C-alpha positions in Angstrom: 81.1 23.1 -6.5 82.3 21.0 -9.4 79.6 18.4 -8.8 77.0 21.2 -8.8 78.2 22.5 -12.2 78.2 19.0 -13.7 74.7 18.2 -12.4 73.5 21.6 -13.7 74.8 20.8 -17.2 73.2 17.4 -17.1 69.9 18.9 -16.1 70.1 21.4 -18.9 70.8 18.7 -21.4 67.9 16.5 -20.2 65.5 19.5 -20.3 66.7 20.3 -23.8 66.1 16.8 -25.0 62.7 16.6 -23.5 61.5 19.9 -25.0 63.0 18.8 -28.4 60.7 15.8 -28.3 57.6 17.7 -27.5 57.1 18.8 -31.2 58.2 17.8 -34.6 58.0 20.2 -37.5 58.7 19.3 -41.1 57.6 17.7 -44.3 55.8 14.4 -44.4 58.3 11.8 -45.5 55.9 8.8 -45.5 52.3 7.8 -44.7 52.1 4.4 -43.1 48.4 4.5 -42.6 45.6 7.0 -42.0 46.6 7.2 -38.4 50.4 7.1 -38.7 52.6 9.6 -40.6 56.4 10.0 -40.7 57.6 13.6 -40.4 61.3 14.2 -40.8 61.9 10.5 -40.3 60.0 10.5 -37.0 57.0 8.1 -37.0 53.9 9.6 -35.3 50.7 7.8 -34.3 47.8 10.2 -34.3 46.4 10.4 -30.8 42.7 9.4 -30.6 42.4 8.5 -34.2 41.2 4.9 -35.0 41.7 4.2 -38.7 41.0 0.8 -40.4 43.9 -1.5 -40.8 46.1 -1.1 -43.9 45.5 -4.1 -46.2 41.7 -4.0 -45.8 39.5 -2.2 -48.4 38.6 0.6 -45.9 42.2 0.8 -44.6 43.6 1.1 -48.1 41.1 3.9 -49.0 41.9 5.7 -45.7 45.6 5.5 -46.3 45.2 6.8 -49.9 43.1 9.7 -48.6 45.8 10.6 -46.0 48.5 10.4 -48.7 46.5 12.8 -50.9 45.8 15.2 -48.0 49.4 15.5 -46.6 51.3 15.2 -49.9 53.9 18.0 -50.0 52.7 19.5 -46.7 54.7 20.7 -43.7 53.2 19.5 -40.4 53.6 20.5 -36.8 53.1 17.5 -34.6 52.7 18.1 -30.9 53.8 14.9 -29.1 52.4 13.9 -25.7 55.5 11.9 -24.7 53.9 8.5 -25.1 55.1 5.8 -27.5 53.4 2.8 -29.1 55.7 0.3 -30.8 58.2 2.5 -32.8 56.0 5.5 -33.0 55.6 8.7 -30.9 52.0 9.7 -30.1 50.7 13.2 -31.0 48.4 15.5 -32.8 49.6 16.9 -36.2 48.5 20.1 -37.8 49.0 21.6 -41.2 50.5 25.0 -41.7 46.9 26.3 -41.9 46.2 24.8 -38.5 44.0 21.9 -39.5 44.3 18.8 -37.3 44.9 16.0 -39.9 43.3 13.3 -37.7 40.2 15.4 -37.4 40.1 15.8 -41.2 40.3 12.0 -41.6 37.5 11.5 -39.1 35.3 14.2 -40.6 35.7 12.7 -44.1 34.6 9.2 -42.9 38.0 7.5 -43.1 38.6 7.0 -39.4 36.7 7.0 -36.0 37.2 8.8 -32.7 39.0 6.6 -30.2 37.5 8.0 -27.1 39.8 6.1 -24.7 42.7 8.3 -26.0 41.0 11.4 -27.4 38.7 12.0 -24.5 35.9 12.2 -27.2 37.3 15.4 -28.8 36.6 14.0 -32.3 33.2 12.3 -31.6 31.1 15.1 -33.1 33.1 15.1 -36.3 32.2 11.5 -37.3 29.7 11.5 -40.2 26.4 9.7 -39.8 26.9 6.0 -40.4 30.6 5.9 -39.9 30.4 3.7 -36.9 28.3 1.1 -38.7 30.6 1.2 -41.7 34.1 1.2 -40.1 35.3 -1.3 -37.5 36.3 0.1 -34.1 39.5 -1.2 -32.6 39.0 -3.1 -29.3 41.4 -0.9 -27.4 39.3 2.2 -28.1 
């Protein structure tokens, strides 16, 4: 009986930890790039968003646009459980319900990375974005 109680408590703790990592809600504390934000100290890579590399002209413009867009905002980021480097992967929304990755793509600062998005952002890309922005090989 004692083992059952211990394992039940362990199962509850594991389930609680998993559900706690499924969403992060809070203020943006940093913008690393147009496809990576830090919310409450948690770095989040935007799923399916391919932004130009920081340090390039297009990447610097995209990062600046993301900083302007999310400055002072509270985001809700729905994590998918994947990690890449030190970042969790997810989709982040403003309090008004706008997908910040979709906003960056629609405004010509990033591309849809179909390998990870399933193409959900493809129709948002402005005409000419694919000829102007480099696409990452992994997409």
